[in-house]
ZAFIZA-458632 format. One record per atom (N, C-alpha, C, O): x, y, z. Coordinates in steps of 0.05 Angstrom, whole numbers, plus 5000, padded with zeros to 4 digits. Each point is the difference from the previous one (the first is absolute). Layout:
<rs>
<r><x>X</x><y>Y</y><z>Z</z></r>
...
</rs>
This chain:
<rs>
<r><x>3506</x><y>8000</y><z>8597</z></r>
<r><x>4995</x><y>4973</y><z>5008</z></r>
<r><x>4986</x><y>4999</y><z>5027</z></r>
<r><x>5004</x><y>5017</y><z>5017</z></r>
<r><x>4980</x><y>4962</y><z>4986</z></r>
<r><x>4986</x><y>4996</y><z>5025</z></r>
<r><x>5006</x><y>4972</y><z>5010</z></r>
<r><x>4999</x><y>4981</y><z>4984</z></r>
<r><x>5006</x><y>5017</y><z>5041</z></r>
<r><x>5005</x><y>4973</y><z>5013</z></r>
<r><x>4976</x><y>4994</y><z>5018</z></r>
<r><x>4991</x><y>5018</y><z>5015</z></r>
<r><x>5001</x><y>4958</y><z>4985</z></r>
<r><x>4977</x><y>4991</y><z>5016</z></r>
<r><x>5009</x><y>4976</y><z>5018</z></r>
<r><x>5012</x><y>4981</y><z>4990</z></r>
<r><x>4982</x><y>5021</y><z>5035</z></r>
<r><x>5007</x><y>4978</y><z>5019</z></r>
<r><x>4974</x><y>4991</y><z>5013</z></r>
<r><x>4986</x><y>5015</y><z>5013</z></r>
<r><x>5008</x><y>4959</y><z>4983</z></r>
<r><x>4975</x><y>4988</y><z>5010</z></r>
<r><x>5007</x><y>4983</y><z>5024</z></r>
<r><x>5022</x><y>4989</y><z>5003</z></r>
<r><x>4958</x><y>5007</y><z>5014</z></r>
<r><x>5002</x><y>4982</y><z>5023</z></r>
<r><x>4973</x><y>4991</y><z>5009</z></r>
<r><x>4980</x><y>5013</y><z>4993</z></r>
<r><x>5019</x><y>4965</y><z>5022</z></r>
<r><x>4975</x><y>4993</y><z>5012</z></r>
<r><x>4986</x><y>4975</y><z>4989</z></r>
<r><x>4980</x><y>4992</y><z>5011</z></r>
<r><x>5031</x><y>4996</y><z>4969</z></r>
<r><x>4988</x><y>4975</y><z>4990</z></r>
<r><x>5004</x><y>4977</y><z>5019</z></r>
<r><x>5014</x><y>5003</y><z>5020</z></r>
<r><x>4974</x><y>4974</y><z>4973</z></r>
<r><x>5003</x><y>4977</y><z>5017</z></r>
<r><x>4979</x><y>4979</y><z>4995</z></r>
<r><x>4984</x><y>5002</y><z>4981</z></r>
<r><x>5015</x><y>4979</y><z>5038</z></r>
<r><x>4980</x><y>4979</y><z>4999</z></r>
<r><x>4979</x><y>5004</y><z>5022</z></r>
<r><x>5007</x><y>5006</y><z>5023</z></r>
<r><x>4968</x><y>4992</y><z>4969</z></r>
<r><x>4978</x><y>5004</y><z>5019</z></r>
<r><x>4978</x><y>4981</y><z>4993</z></r>
<r><x>4996</x><y>4992</y><z>4977</z></r>
<r><x>4988</x><y>5001</y><z>5044</z></r>
<r><x>4977</x><y>4983</y><z>4995</z></r>
<r><x>4977</x><y>5016</y><z>4989</z></r>
<r><x>4998</x><y>5024</y><z>5004</z></r>
<r><x>4984</x><y>4962</y><z>4982</z></r>
<r><x>4976</x><y>5014</y><z>4989</z></r>
<r><x>4985</x><y>5013</y><z>5023</z></r>
<r><x>4997</x><y>4989</y><z>5022</z></r>
<r><x>4994</x><y>5036</y><z>4973</z></r>
<r><x>4987</x><y>5015</y><z>5020</z></r>
<r><x>5018</x><y>5019</y><z>5016</z></r>
<r><x>4991</x><y>5017</y><z>5015</z></r>
<r><x>5035</x><y>4979</y><z>4981</z></r>
<r><x>5020</x><y>5016</y><z>5014</z></r>
<r><x>5005</x><y>5026</y><z>4987</z></r>
<r><x>4987</x><y>5007</y><z>4980</z></r>
<r><x>5033</x><y>5008</y><z>5030</z></r>
<r><x>5007</x><y>5026</y><z>4991</z></r>
<r><x>5030</x><y>5003</y><z>4996</z></r>
<r><x>5016</x><y>4987</y><z>5013</z></r>
<r><x>4991</x><y>5030</y><z>4968</z></r>
<r><x>5028</x><y>5008</y><z>4996</z></r>
<r><x>5000</x><y>5030</y><z>4992</z></r>
<r><x>4980</x><y>5010</y><z>4990</z></r>
<r><x>5042</x><y>5003</y><z>5016</z></r>
<r><x>5003</x><y>5028</y><z>4992</z></r>
<r><x>5026</x><y>5002</y><z>4984</z></r>
<r><x>5021</x><y>4993</y><z>5009</z></r>
<r><x>4976</x><y>5017</y><z>4966</z></r>
<r><x>5023</x><y>5005</y><z>4983</z></r>
<r><x>5008</x><y>5029</y><z>5002</z></r>
<r><x>4983</x><y>5018</y><z>5003</z></r>
<r><x>5043</x><y>4987</y><z>4996</z></r>
<r><x>5010</x><y>5028</y><z>5001</z></r>
<r><x>5019</x><y>5004</y><z>4976</z></r>
<r><x>5012</x><y>4981</y><z>4990</z></r>
<r><x>4989</x><y>5044</y><z>5000</z></r>
<r><x>5017</x><y>5007</y><z>4978</z></r>
<r><x>5009</x><y>5028</y><z>5004</z></r>
<r><x>4985</x><y>5018</y><z>5005</z></r>
<r><x>5041</x><y>4986</y><z>4993</z></r>
<r><x>5012</x><y>5027</y><z>5002</z></r>
<r><x>5015</x><y>5006</y><z>4974</z></r>
<r><x>5016</x><y>4984</y><z>4990</z></r>
<r><x>4978</x><y>5040</y><z>4999</z></r>
<r><x>5013</x><y>5009</y><z>4976</z></r>
<r><x>5021</x><y>5020</y><z>5007</z></r>
<r><x>4997</x><y>5017</y><z>5018</z></r>
<r><x>5025</x><y>4982</y><z>4967</z></r>
<r><x>5022</x><y>5019</y><z>5004</z></r>
<r><x>5012</x><y>5007</y><z>4973</z></r>
<r><x>4994</x><y>4987</y><z>4980</z></r>
<r><x>5023</x><y>5034</y><z>5020</z></r>
<r><x>5012</x><y>5009</y><z>4975</z></r>
<r><x>4986</x><y>5025</y><z>4989</z></r>
<r><x>4993</x><y>5018</y><z>5016</z></r>
<r><x>5002</x><y>4983</y><z>4959</z></r>
<r><x>4988</x><y>5023</y><z>4987</z></r>
<r><x>4970</x><y>4999</y><z>5002</z></r>
<r><x>4986</x><y>4992</y><z>4980</z></r>
<r><x>5003</x><y>5014</y><z>5043</z></r>
<r><x>4971</x><y>4996</y><z>5005</z></r>
<r><x>4985</x><y>5026</y><z>5002</z></r>
<r><x>4977</x><y>5000</y><z>5010</z></r>
<r><x>5035</x><y>5023</y><z>4982</z></r>
<r><x>4986</x><y>5025</y><z>5004</z></r>
<r><x>4975</x><y>5003</y><z>4983</z></r>
<r><x>4982</x><y>5016</y><z>5007</z></r>
<r><x>5016</x><y>4968</y><z>4971</z></r>
<r><x>4977</x><y>5003</y><z>4983</z></r>
<r><x>4982</x><y>4975</y><z>5001</z></r>
<r><x>4987</x><y>4993</y><z>4981</z></r>
<r><x>5013</x><y>4993</y><z>5042</z></r>
<r><x>4983</x><y>4976</y><z>5002</z></r>
<r><x>4971</x><y>5007</y><z>4996</z></r>
<r><x>4991</x><y>5021</y><z>5009</z></r>
<r><x>4994</x><y>4962</y><z>4976</z></r>
<r><x>4972</x><y>5005</y><z>4996</z></r>
<r><x>4983</x><y>4978</y><z>5013</z></r>
<r><x>4977</x><y>5004</y><z>5007</z></r>
<r><x>5034</x><y>4972</y><z>4996</z></r>
<r><x>4985</x><y>4979</y><z>5012</z></r>
<r><x>5019</x><y>4977</y><z>5008</z></r>
<r><x>5022</x><y>4997</y><z>4989</z></r>
<r><x>4969</x><y>4987</y><z>5030</z></r>
<r><x>5013</x><y>4975</y><z>5007</z></r>
<r><x>4978</x><y>4979</y><z>5002</z></r>
<r><x>4977</x><y>5006</y><z>5003</z></r>
<r><x>5032</x><y>4969</y><z>4995</z></r>
<r><x>4980</x><y>4979</y><z>5000</z></r>
<r><x>5012</x><y>4972</y><z>5004</z></r>
<r><x>5024</x><y>4997</y><z>5003</z></r>
<r><x>4959</x><y>4984</y><z>4995</z></r>
<r><x>5008</x><y>4972</y><z>5003</z></r>
<r><x>4987</x><y>4983</y><z>4977</z></r>
<r><x>4976</x><y>5002</y><z>4995</z></r>
<r><x>5041</x><y>4982</y><z>4993</z></r>
<r><x>4991</x><y>4980</y><z>4980</z></r>
<r><x>5006</x><y>4973</y><z>5013</z></r>
<r><x>5015</x><y>4998</y><z>5019</z></r>
<r><x>4973</x><y>4981</y><z>4969</z></r>
<r><x>5007</x><y>4973</y><z>5008</z></r>
<r><x>5000</x><y>4982</y><z>4976</z></r>
<r><x>4986</x><y>5004</y><z>4980</z></r>
<r><x>5030</x><y>4975</y><z>5023</z></r>
<r><x>5002</x><y>4980</y><z>4978</z></r>
<r><x>5001</x><y>4973</y><z>5012</z></r>
<r><x>5019</x><y>4993</y><z>5015</z></r>
<r><x>4961</x><y>4991</y><z>4979</z></r>
<r><x>4999</x><y>4972</y><z>5009</z></r>
<r><x>5014</x><y>4983</y><z>4979</z></r>
<r><x>5002</x><y>5008</y><z>4976</z></r>
<r><x>5007</x><y>4968</y><z>5031</z></r>
<r><x>5014</x><y>4983</y><z>4980</z></r>
<r><x>4982</x><y>4994</y><z>4976</z></r>
<r><x>4977</x><y>4993</y><z>5002</z></r>
<r><x>5035</x><y>5012</y><z>4974</z></r>
<r><x>4986</x><y>4994</y><z>4976</z></r>
<r><x>4979</x><y>5021</y><z>4992</z></r>
<r><x>4986</x><y>4996</y><z>4980</z></r>
<r><x>5013</x><y>5026</y><z>5035</z></r>
<r><x>4980</x><y>5021</y><z>4994</z></r>
<r><x>5014</x><y>5026</y><z>4994</z></r>
<r><x>5024</x><y>5003</y><z>5006</z></r>
<r><x>4961</x><y>5016</y><z>4983</z></r>
<r><x>5012</x><y>5026</y><z>4994</z></r>
<r><x>5001</x><y>5017</y><z>5026</z></r>
<r><x>4987</x><y>4993</y><z>5020</z></r>
<r><x>5029</x><y>5028</y><z>4979</z></r>
<r><x>5002</x><y>5018</y><z>5022</z></r>
<r><x>4977</x><y>5020</y><z>5000</z></r>
<r><x>4996</x><y>5013</y><z>4979</z></r>
<r><x>4989</x><y>4989</y><z>5042</z></r>
<r><x>4976</x><y>5016</y><z>5001</z></r>
<r><x>5001</x><y>5021</y><z>5022</z></r>
<r><x>5013</x><y>4995</y><z>5021</z></r>
<r><x>4975</x><y>5027</y><z>4975</z></r>
<r><x>4998</x><y>5021</y><z>5020</z></r>
<r><x>4982</x><y>4991</y><z>5023</z></r>
<r><x>4979</x><y>4988</y><z>4996</z></r>
<r><x>5030</x><y>5016</y><z>5029</z></r>
<r><x>4985</x><y>4994</y><z>5024</z></r>
<r><x>4988</x><y>5026</y><z>5011</z></r>
<r><x>4976</x><y>5001</y><z>5005</z></r>
<r><x>5041</x><y>5019</y><z>4999</z></r>
<r><x>4990</x><y>5025</y><z>5012</z></r>
<r><x>5020</x><y>5022</y><z>4993</z></r>
<r><x>5024</x><y>4995</y><z>4996</z></r>
<r><x>4966</x><y>5029</y><z>5004</z></r>
<r><x>5018</x><y>5023</y><z>4994</z></r>
<r><x>4990</x><y>5024</y><z>5017</z></r>
<r><x>4977</x><y>5001</y><z>5008</z></r>
<r><x>5042</x><y>5018</y><z>4996</z></r>
<r><x>4993</x><y>5024</y><z>5014</z></r>
<r><x>5016</x><y>5023</y><z>4988</z></r>
<r><x>5024</x><y>4998</y><z>4996</z></r>
<r><x>4963</x><y>5024</y><z>4998</z></r>
<r><x>5014</x><y>5023</y><z>4989</z></r>
<r><x>5011</x><y>5017</y><z>5022</z></r>
<r><x>4994</x><y>4996</y><z>5023</z></r>
<r><x>5023</x><y>5023</y><z>4970</z></r>
<r><x>5012</x><y>5018</y><z>5020</z></r>
<r><x>4978</x><y>5018</y><z>5012</z></r>
<r><x>5005</x><y>5013</y><z>5021</z></r>
<r><x>4972</x><y>4988</y><z>4967</z></r>
<r><x>4977</x><y>5015</y><z>5012</z></r>
<r><x>4983</x><y>4982</y><z>5017</z></r>
<r><x>4980</x><y>5010</y><z>5012</z></r>
<r><x>5027</x><y>4965</y><z>4990</z></r>
<r><x>4985</x><y>4981</y><z>5017</z></r>
<r><x>4977</x><y>4986</y><z>4987</z></r>
<r><x>4984</x><y>4986</y><z>5014</z></r>
<r><x>5013</x><y>5016</y><z>4960</z></r>
<r><x>4979</x><y>4986</y><z>4986</z></r>
<r><x>5008</x><y>4970</y><z>4997</z></r>
<r><x>5022</x><y>4994</y><z>4990</z></r>
<r><x>4960</x><y>4988</y><z>5018</z></r>
<r><x>5006</x><y>4972</y><z>5000</z></r>
<r><x>4983</x><y>4985</y><z>4979</z></r>
<r><x>4979</x><y>5009</y><z>4992</z></r>
<r><x>5032</x><y>4968</y><z>5000</z></r>
<r><x>4985</x><y>4983</y><z>4982</z></r>
<r><x>5007</x><y>4971</y><z>5006</z></r>
<r><x>5023</x><y>4994</y><z>5008</z></r>
<r><x>4958</x><y>4988</y><z>4989</z></r>
<r><x>5004</x><y>4972</y><z>5007</z></r>
<r><x>4988</x><y>4982</y><z>4978</z></r>
<r><x>4980</x><y>5007</y><z>4987</z></r>
<r><x>5032</x><y>4970</y><z>5010</z></r>
<r><x>4988</x><y>4980</y><z>4983</z></r>
<r><x>4976</x><y>4988</y><z>5016</z></r>
<r><x>5001</x><y>4999</y><z>5024</z></r>
<r><x>4978</x><y>4993</y><z>4962</z></r>
<r><x>4975</x><y>4992</y><z>5013</z></r>
<r><x>5005</x><y>4977</y><z>5020</z></r>
<r><x>4987</x><y>5000</y><z>5021</z></r>
<r><x>5031</x><y>4982</y><z>4972</z></r>
<r><x>5004</x><y>4976</y><z>5017</z></r>
<r><x>5011</x><y>5006</y><z>5028</z></r>
<r><x>4999</x><y>4983</y><z>5017</z></r>
<r><x>5012</x><y>5041</y><z>4987</z></r>
<r><x>5011</x><y>5006</y><z>5026</z></r>
<r><x>4985</x><y>5022</y><z>5015</z></r>
<r><x>5007</x><y>5007</y><z>5023</z></r>
<r><x>4973</x><y>5004</y><z>4964</z></r>
<r><x>4985</x><y>5022</y><z>5013</z></r>
<r><x>4987</x><y>4990</y><z>5026</z></r>
<r><x>4988</x><y>4978</y><z>5001</z></r>
<r><x>5015</x><y>5038</y><z>5020</z></r>
<r><x>4989</x><y>4992</y><z>5026</z></r>
<r><x>5019</x><y>4983</y><z>5017</z></r>
<r><x>4995</x><y>4996</y><z>5023</z></r>
<r><x>5027</x><y>4994</y><z>4964</z></r>
<r><x>5019</x><y>4984</y><z>5015</z></r>
<r><x>5028</x><y>5013</y><z>5001</z></r>
<r><x>5013</x><y>4997</y><z>5021</z></r>
<r><x>4995</x><y>5017</y><z>4958</z></r>
<r><x>5026</x><y>5013</y><z>4999</z></r>
<r><x>4997</x><y>5030</y><z>5002</z></r>
<r><x>4980</x><y>5011</y><z>4991</z></r>
<r><x>5039</x><y>5001</y><z>5022</z></r>
<r><x>5001</x><y>5029</y><z>5002</z></r>
<r><x>5027</x><y>5011</y><z>4993</z></r>
<r><x>5020</x><y>4991</y><z>5012</z></r>
<r><x>4982</x><y>5027</y><z>4969</z></r>
<r><x>5025</x><y>5013</y><z>4993</z></r>
<r><x>5001</x><y>5027</y><z>5014</z></r>
<r><x>4979</x><y>5014</y><z>5001</z></r>
<r><x>5044</x><y>4993</y><z>5009</z></r>
<r><x>5003</x><y>5025</y><z>5014</z></r>
<r><x>5028</x><y>5010</y><z>4997</z></r>
<r><x>5018</x><y>4986</y><z>4992</z></r>
<r><x>4986</x><y>5040</y><z>5014</z></r>
<r><x>5027</x><y>5012</y><z>5000</z></r>
<r><x>5009</x><y>5005</y><z>5028</z></r>
<r><x>4984</x><y>5004</y><z>5018</z></r>
<r><x>5042</x><y>4997</y><z>4985</z></r>
<r><x>5011</x><y>5008</y><z>5025</z></r>
<r><x>5000</x><y>5031</y><z>5002</z></r>
<r><x>4988</x><y>5013</y><z>4983</z></r>
<r><x>5025</x><y>4997</y><z>5037</z></r>
<r><x>5002</x><y>5029</y><z>5002</z></r>
<r><x>5014</x><y>5013</y><z>4976</z></r>
<r><x>4994</x><y>5023</y><z>4993</z></r>
<r><x>5024</x><y>4963</y><z>4995</z></r>
<r><x>5013</x><y>5009</y><z>4976</z></r>
<r><x>4986</x><y>4987</y><z>4976</z></r>
<r><x>4993</x><y>4977</y><z>5001</z></r>
<r><x>5004</x><y>5038</y><z>4977</z></r>
<r><x>4986</x><y>4990</y><z>4977</z></r>
<r><x>5016</x><y>4978</y><z>4986</z></r>
<r><x>4989</x><y>4986</y><z>4982</z></r>
<r><x>5036</x><y>5009</y><z>5026</z></r>
<r><x>5016</x><y>4980</y><z>4987</z></r>
<r><x>4998</x><y>4973</y><z>5013</z></r>
<r><x>5014</x><y>4981</y><z>4993</z></r>
<r><x>4968</x><y>5016</y><z>5027</z></r>
<r><x>4996</x><y>4975</y><z>5013</z></r>
<r><x>4971</x><y>4991</y><z>4997</z></r>
<r><x>4982</x><y>5016</y><z>5003</z></r>
<r><x>5014</x><y>4958</y><z>4990</z></r>
<r><x>4973</x><y>4990</y><z>4996</z></r>
<r><x>4998</x><y>4973</y><z>5014</z></r>
<r><x>5019</x><y>4984</y><z>5001</z></r>
<r><x>4957</x><y>5010</y><z>5009</z></r>
<r><x>4994</x><y>4976</y><z>5014</z></r>
<r><x>4976</x><y>4986</y><z>4987</z></r>
<r><x>4983</x><y>5013</y><z>4988</z></r>
<r><x>5017</x><y>4961</y><z>5014</z></r>
<r><x>4977</x><y>4984</y><z>4992</z></r>
<r><x>4992</x><y>4982</y><z>5023</z></r>
<r><x>5013</x><y>4980</y><z>5005</z></r>
<r><x>4965</x><y>5027</y><z>5008</z></r>
<r><x>4990</x><y>4983</y><z>5022</z></r>
<r><x>4981</x><y>4980</y><z>4987</z></r>
<r><x>4980</x><y>5007</y><z>4988</z></r>
<r><x>5027</x><y>4967</y><z>5016</z></r>
<r><x>4984</x><y>4979</y><z>4988</z></r>
<r><x>4987</x><y>4983</y><z>5022</z></r>
<r><x>5014</x><y>4987</y><z>5016</z></r>
<r><x>4960</x><y>5014</y><z>4985</z></r>
<r><x>4984</x><y>4985</y><z>5020</z></r>
<r><x>4984</x><y>4979</y><z>4986</z></r>
<r><x>4995</x><y>5000</y><z>4976</z></r>
<r><x>4995</x><y>4981</y><z>5040</z></r>
<r><x>4983</x><y>4978</y><z>4989</z></r>
<r><x>5012</x><y>4988</y><z>4975</z></r>
<r><x>4987</x><y>4996</y><z>4980</z></r>
<r><x>5039</x><y>4997</y><z>5022</z></r>
<r><x>5014</x><y>4990</y><z>4977</z></r>
<r><x>4990</x><y>4973</y><z>4992</z></r>
<r><x>4991</x><y>4983</y><z>5016</z></r>
<r><x>5009</x><y>5012</y><z>4958</z></r>
<r><x>4990</x><y>4976</y><z>4987</z></r>
<r><x>5023</x><y>4986</y><z>4986</z></r>
<r><x>5020</x><y>5013</y><z>4992</z></r>
<r><x>4979</x><y>4961</y><z>5003</z></r>
<r><x>5021</x><y>4986</y><z>4985</z></r>
<r><x>5004</x><y>5013</y><z>4973</z></r>
<r><x>5023</x><y>5000</y><z>4990</z></r>
<r><x>4956</x><y>5010</y><z>4998</z></r>
<r><x>5003</x><y>5012</y><z>4973</z></r>
<r><x>5015</x><y>5027</y><z>5001</z></r>
<r><x>5006</x><y>5012</y><z>4979</z></r>
<r><x>5000</x><y>4998</y><z>5045</z></r>
<r><x>5017</x><y>5024</y><z>5002</z></r>
<r><x>5030</x><y>4993</y><z>4998</z></r>
<r><x>5016</x><y>5018</y><z>4999</z></r>
<r><x>4990</x><y>4957</y><z>5001</z></r>
<r><x>5028</x><y>4991</y><z>4998</z></r>
<r><x>5012</x><y>5010</y><z>4974</z></r>
<r><x>4990</x><y>4995</y><z>4979</z></r>
<r><x>5033</x><y>5020</y><z>5024</z></r>
<r><x>5013</x><y>5011</y><z>4977</z></r>
<r><x>5025</x><y>5015</y><z>5009</z></r>
<r><x>5005</x><y>5003</y><z>5024</z></r>
<r><x>5011</x><y>5005</y><z>4957</z></r>
<r><x>5022</x><y>5019</y><z>5005</z></r>
<r><x>4988</x><y>5028</y><z>4997</z></r>
<r><x>4987</x><y>5006</y><z>4980</z></r>
<r><x>5016</x><y>5010</y><z>5040</z></r>
<r><x>4989</x><y>5027</y><z>5000</z></r>
<r><x>5023</x><y>5020</y><z>4994</z></r>
<r><x>5021</x><y>4999</y><z>5013</z></r>
<r><x>4973</x><y>5018</y><z>4968</z></r>
<r><x>5020</x><y>5020</y><z>4991</z></r>
<r><x>4990</x><y>5028</y><z>5006</z></r>
<r><x>4978</x><y>5007</y><z>4994</z></r>
<r><x>5040</x><y>5009</y><z>5018</z></r>
<r><x>4994</x><y>5028</y><z>5004</z></r>
<r><x>5007</x><y>5015</y><z>4975</z></r>
<r><x>5020</x><y>4994</y><z>4987</z></r>
<r><x>4965</x><y>5026</y><z>5007</z></r>
<r><x>5006</x><y>5017</y><z>4977</z></r>
<r><x>4999</x><y>5030</y><z>5008</z></r>
<r><x>4986</x><y>5008</y><z>5019</z></r>
<r><x>5029</x><y>5008</y><z>4966</z></r>
<r><x>5000</x><y>5029</y><z>5004</z></r>
<r><x>5000</x><y>5012</y><z>4972</z></r>
<r><x>5015</x><y>4992</y><z>4982</z></r>
<r><x>4968</x><y>5029</y><z>5015</z></r>
<r><x>4997</x><y>5013</y><z>4974</z></r>
<r><x>5007</x><y>5030</y><z>5003</z></r>
<r><x>4992</x><y>5012</y><z>5021</z></r>
<r><x>5021</x><y>4999</y><z>4960</z></r>
<r><x>5007</x><y>5028</y><z>5001</z></r>
<r><x>4987</x><y>5016</y><z>4977</z></r>
<r><x>4992</x><y>4989</y><z>4980</z></r>
<r><x>5005</x><y>5037</y><z>5025</z></r>
<r><x>4990</x><y>5018</y><z>4980</z></r>
<r><x>5022</x><y>5007</y><z>4980</z></r>
<r><x>4995</x><y>5001</y><z>4976</z></r>
<r><x>5029</x><y>5006</y><z>5034</z></r>
<r><x>5021</x><y>5010</y><z>4983</z></r>
<r><x>5027</x><y>4989</y><z>5008</z></r>
<r><x>5010</x><y>5006</y><z>5021</z></r>
<r><x>5001</x><y>4977</y><z>4963</z></r>
<r><x>4989</x><y>4988</y><z>4976</z></r>
<r><x>4976</x><y>4982</y><z>5006</z></r>
<r><x>4998</x><y>4990</y><z>5023</z></r>
<r><x>4985</x><y>5005</y><z>4957</z></r>
<r><x>4976</x><y>4984</y><z>5004</z></r>
<r><x>5008</x><y>4971</y><z>4998</z></r>
<r><x>5002</x><y>4989</y><z>4979</z></r>
<r><x>5004</x><y>4999</y><z>5045</z></r>
<r><x>5010</x><y>4972</y><z>5000</z></r>
<r><x>4991</x><y>4985</y><z>5025</z></r>
<r><x>4988</x><y>5012</y><z>5018</z></r>
<r><x>5019</x><y>4963</y><z>4982</z></r>
<r><x>4992</x><y>4982</y><z>5022</z></r>
<r><x>5023</x><y>4983</y><z>5009</z></r>
<r><x>5018</x><y>4993</y><z>4984</z></r>
<r><x>4982</x><y>5001</y><z>5041</z></r>
<r><x>5021</x><y>4983</y><z>5012</z></r>
<r><x>4988</x><y>4978</y><z>5016</z></r>
<r><x>4977</x><y>5002</y><z>5010</z></r>
<r><x>5038</x><y>4976</y><z>4992</z></r>
<r><x>4990</x><y>4976</y><z>5014</z></r>
<r><x>5019</x><y>4991</y><z>5022</z></r>
<r><x>5024</x><y>5003</y><z>4997</z></r>
<r><x>4965</x><y>4987</y><z>5024</z></r>
<r><x>5016</x><y>4988</y><z>5021</z></r>
<r><x>5007</x><y>4971</y><z>4992</z></r>
<r><x>4993</x><y>4991</y><z>4979</z></r>
<r><x>5023</x><y>4996</y><z>5038</z></r>
<r><x>5009</x><y>4973</y><z>4994</z></r>
<r><x>4980</x><y>4979</y><z>5005</z></r>
<r><x>5003</x><y>4977</y><z>4991</z></r>
<r><x>4975</x><y>5030</y><z>5023</z></r>
<r><x>4979</x><y>4980</y><z>5005</z></r>
<r><x>5003</x><y>4987</y><z>5027</z></r>
<r><x>5022</x><y>4995</y><z>5009</z></r>
<r><x>4956</x><y>4999</y><z>5004</z></r>
<r><x>5000</x><y>4986</y><z>5025</z></r>
<r><x>4978</x><y>4978</y><z>4999</z></r>
<r><x>4978</x><y>5005</y><z>4991</z></r>
<r><x>5029</x><y>4971</y><z>5018</z></r>
<r><x>4982</x><y>4978</y><z>4998</z></r>
<r><x>4979</x><y>5000</y><z>5022</z></r>
<r><x>5007</x><y>5004</y><z>5023</z></r>
<r><x>4968</x><y>4993</y><z>4969</z></r>
<r><x>4978</x><y>4996</y><z>5019</z></r>
<r><x>4988</x><y>4973</y><z>4994</z></r>
<r><x>4991</x><y>4995</y><z>4978</z></r>
<r><x>5009</x><y>4988</y><z>5042</z></r>
<r><x>4988</x><y>4973</y><z>4998</z></r>
<r><x>4978</x><y>4996</y><z>5020</z></r>
<r><x>5005</x><y>5003</y><z>5024</z></r>
<r><x>4971</x><y>4990</y><z>4967</z></r>
<r><x>4978</x><y>4996</y><z>5018</z></r>
<r><x>4992</x><y>4970</y><z>4998</z></r>
<r><x>4993</x><y>4990</y><z>4979</z></r>
<r><x>5009</x><y>4997</y><z>5044</z></r>
<r><x>4994</x><y>4971</y><z>5001</z></r>
<r><x>4971</x><y>4996</y><z>5008</z></r>
<r><x>4988</x><y>5015</y><z>5015</z></r>
<r><x>5001</x><y>4964</y><z>4974</z></r>
<r><x>4971</x><y>4994</y><z>5006</z></r>
<r><x>4997</x><y>4983</y><z>5024</z></r>
<r><x>4978</x><y>4993</y><z>5008</z></r>
</rs>
């Protein structure tokens, strides 16, 4: 089992910045990637950004150039720096962790990000 603890959500004006943090604990010896998804009201949950344990990153097109995913000194910690926030970034943001063995995925409880216009 893997436990994920997220922090850093909140309310910010358009053009502002927020930094989300996520720490994984438990059976994390076979982590392969961590990432962030988001879900706006009435919409599906979509991938925002991901980073593998080798440091390979991926982003959805809508956040490229504005968001940066990174890891802490330990591979079990991941951050999402969100700059130039837009009202359409408003959503609940979920941290995820994926393992090689067993091949499975875990989700955090979610943190609300609200961007006012």
